C-alpha positions as CSV (number, residue, x, y, z in Angstrom):
1,M,-76.2,79.6,-19.5
2,K,-73.4,78.8,-21.9
3,H,-70.3,77.1,-20.8
4,R,-67.2,79.2,-20.8
5,L,-64.4,78.4,-23.3
6,A,-60.9,79.7,-22.4
7,I,-59.0,80.2,-25.6
8,I,-55.4,80.1,-24.2
9,I,-52.7,81.9,-26.2
10,G,-49.7,79.6,-25.4
11,S,-46.8,81.7,-26.6
12,T,-45.4,84.7,-24.8
13,R,-42.7,85.4,-27.3
14,P,-42.6,89.0,-28.7
15,G,-43.9,89.0,-32.3
16,R,-45.9,85.8,-31.8
17,A,-48.8,84.9,-34.1
18,G,-51.0,83.3,-31.4
19,P,-53.2,86.4,-30.8
20,V,-54.2,86.4,-34.5
21,F,-55.4,82.8,-34.3
22,A,-57.1,83.4,-30.9
23,E,-58.9,86.4,-32.2
24,W,-60.3,84.5,-35.2
25,L,-61.3,81.5,-33.0
26,E,-63.0,83.8,-30.5
27,A,-65.2,85.3,-33.3
28,F,-65.8,81.8,-34.8
29,A,-66.8,80.4,-31.4
30,R,-69.2,83.3,-30.8
31,Q,-70.9,82.6,-34.2
32,H,-70.9,78.8,-33.4
33,D,-72.9,79.8,-30.3
34,K,-72.3,76.9,-27.9
35,F,-69.8,78.6,-25.7
36,E,-69.0,82.0,-24.2
37,P,-65.4,82.3,-25.5
38,V,-62.8,84.2,-23.6
39,V,-59.3,84.9,-24.9
40,T,-56.9,84.1,-22.1
41,D,-53.4,85.2,-22.9
42,I,-50.7,83.6,-20.7
43,A,-48.5,86.6,-21.4
44,A,-51.0,88.9,-19.6
45,F,-50.5,87.0,-16.3
46,D,-46.7,87.4,-16.4
47,L,-46.1,84.0,-14.9
48,P,-42.4,83.5,-14.0
49,L,-41.1,79.9,-13.9
50,L,-43.2,78.2,-11.2
51,D,-42.4,80.3,-8.1
52,E,-45.1,79.1,-5.6
53,P,-43.6,77.6,-2.4
54,H,-46.5,75.1,-2.0
55,H,-47.6,72.3,-4.3
56,P,-50.4,73.4,-6.6
57,R,-52.7,70.6,-5.4
58,L,-53.0,72.5,-2.0
59,G,-54.3,75.7,-3.7
60,K,-52.3,77.8,-1.2
61,Y,-51.2,80.4,-3.7
62,E,-49.1,83.2,-2.3
63,K,-48.4,85.2,-5.5
64,E,-50.9,87.5,-7.0
65,H,-50.1,86.3,-10.6
66,T,-51.0,82.8,-9.5
67,R,-54.3,83.8,-7.9
68,A,-55.3,85.7,-11.1
69,W,-54.3,82.7,-13.2
70,S,-56.2,80.4,-10.9
71,K,-59.4,82.5,-11.2
72,A,-59.2,82.6,-15.0
73,I,-58.7,78.9,-15.4
74,D,-61.2,78.0,-12.7
75,A,-63.9,80.0,-14.5
76,A,-63.5,78.0,-17.7
77,D,-65.5,74.8,-18.6
78,A,-63.3,73.9,-21.6
79,F,-60.0,75.0,-23.2
80,V,-58.5,75.5,-26.6
81,F,-54.7,75.9,-26.5
82,V,-53.5,78.1,-29.3
83,T,-50.0,76.8,-29.7
84,P,-47.0,77.1,-31.9
85,E,-44.3,74.5,-32.1
86,Y,-40.9,75.3,-30.8
87,N,-38.1,72.9,-31.6
88,Y,-40.6,70.1,-32.3
89,Y,-42.1,70.7,-28.8
90,A,-44.7,72.7,-26.9
91,A,-44.1,76.3,-26.1
92,P,-42.5,76.5,-22.6
93,A,-45.1,79.0,-21.5
94,I,-47.9,76.4,-21.8
95,V,-46.0,73.8,-19.8
96,N,-45.2,76.4,-17.1
97,A,-48.8,77.7,-17.0
98,V,-50.3,74.2,-16.7
99,D,-47.8,73.4,-13.9
100,Y,-49.0,76.4,-11.8
101,L,-52.4,74.9,-11.0
102,S,-54.1,71.6,-10.2
103,R,-57.7,71.6,-9.2
104,E,-58.6,74.4,-11.6
105,W,-57.9,72.2,-14.6
106,Q,-59.6,69.0,-13.5
107,Y,-62.4,67.3,-15.5
108,K,-62.5,69.8,-18.3
109,P,-62.0,69.0,-22.0
110,A,-59.3,70.7,-24.1
111,S,-58.4,70.9,-27.7
112,F,-55.9,72.8,-29.8
113,L,-55.5,75.3,-32.6
114,S,-51.9,74.7,-33.5
115,Y,-49.7,76.5,-36.1
116,G,-46.3,76.1,-37.5
117,G,-44.3,75.0,-40.5
118,V,-44.9,71.7,-42.3
119,S,-46.4,69.9,-39.3
120,G,-48.8,72.7,-38.4
121,G,-47.7,72.5,-34.8
122,L,-49.0,69.0,-34.3
123,R,-45.8,67.8,-32.6
124,S,-46.4,70.5,-30.0
125,V,-49.9,69.2,-29.5
126,Q,-48.7,65.6,-29.1
127,A,-46.0,66.7,-26.6
128,V,-48.4,68.6,-24.3
129,K,-51.2,66.0,-24.2
130,P,-49.6,63.8,-21.5
131,L,-49.1,66.8,-19.3
132,L,-52.8,67.7,-19.7
133,T,-54.0,64.2,-18.7
134,T,-51.8,64.4,-15.6
135,V,-53.8,67.3,-14.3
136,K,-57.0,65.5,-15.4
137,I,-57.8,67.5,-18.5
138,M,-59.4,65.5,-21.2
139,P,-57.7,66.3,-24.5
140,I,-60.0,65.5,-27.4
141,P,-58.8,64.5,-30.9
142,E,-60.7,67.1,-32.9
143,A,-58.4,70.1,-33.4
144,V,-57.3,72.7,-36.0
145,A,-53.7,72.6,-37.4
146,V,-52.4,75.4,-39.6
147,P,-49.4,74.3,-41.6
148,A,-47.1,77.0,-43.1
149,Y,-49.2,79.5,-41.1
150,Q,-47.6,82.6,-42.6
151,K,-49.3,81.8,-45.9
152,S,-52.7,81.9,-44.2
153,L,-52.3,85.5,-43.1
154,D,-53.3,88.3,-45.4
155,E,-51.2,91.5,-45.9
156,D,-52.7,93.0,-42.7
157,G,-51.8,89.9,-40.7
158,V,-55.4,88.6,-40.4
159,F,-56.0,84.9,-40.5
160,Q,-57.7,83.7,-43.7
161,P,-58.8,80.2,-42.7
162,S,-59.0,77.4,-45.2
163,E,-62.3,75.5,-45.6
164,H,-60.5,72.7,-43.7
165,A,-59.7,75.0,-40.8
166,V,-63.3,76.2,-40.7
167,S,-64.9,72.8,-40.7
168,G,-62.3,71.5,-38.2
169,A,-63.1,74.4,-35.9
170,G,-66.8,73.6,-36.0
171,A,-66.2,69.9,-35.3
172,M,-63.8,70.8,-32.5
173,L,-66.2,73.1,-30.8
174,D,-69.1,70.6,-31.1
175,E,-67.0,67.9,-29.5
176,L,-65.7,70.2,-26.8
177,H,-69.2,71.1,-25.9
178,R,-70.3,67.4,-25.7
179,W,-67.3,66.7,-23.4
180,S,-67.9,69.8,-21.3
181,L,-71.5,68.7,-20.6
182,A,-70.4,65.2,-19.9
183,L,-67.7,66.2,-17.5
184,K,-69.8,68.8,-15.6
185,P,-71.0,66.4,-12.9
186,M,-67.4,65.5,-12.1
187,R,-66.5,69.2,-11.8
188,A,-69.4,69.8,-9.4
189,G,-68.3,66.9,-7.1
């Protein structure tokens, strides 16, 4: 049975580009054939600013949106955060979504498909890594960054990846798979 890869769309802003990149990565991951990829759109869960009365480590979720988010994240064995860069930082929706849970994230690897201007969203990636390690996610260095992302979209808004993006995505998925297998005994315990 293949491990499940949650491709998490990290922006909830209207007009966002994240779904375009997530769709491409889902198709790429299916062809890569080491994971069962699932696009997981934070916007679909309608998570307000953390509104649970109990600390996430207790798992005593009172809100339906939190229970649904918990189920989606718990089912995953690895993550790719599809993230833009907002003001040289991570999208607020990612920070909020991570803060909602605790146990569900633990001992799973994560990587990034980031997009933005000149930096390709890399400052967002670097900003969110300390948060991920706090909830015991293992961020790996292999990732995909798409600088000047508008130039990589065709006239229909479909992502046209560079050779670098394609080879980077393959290396990222290979490494995520290795880490997912290595961390599996820790998730079972």
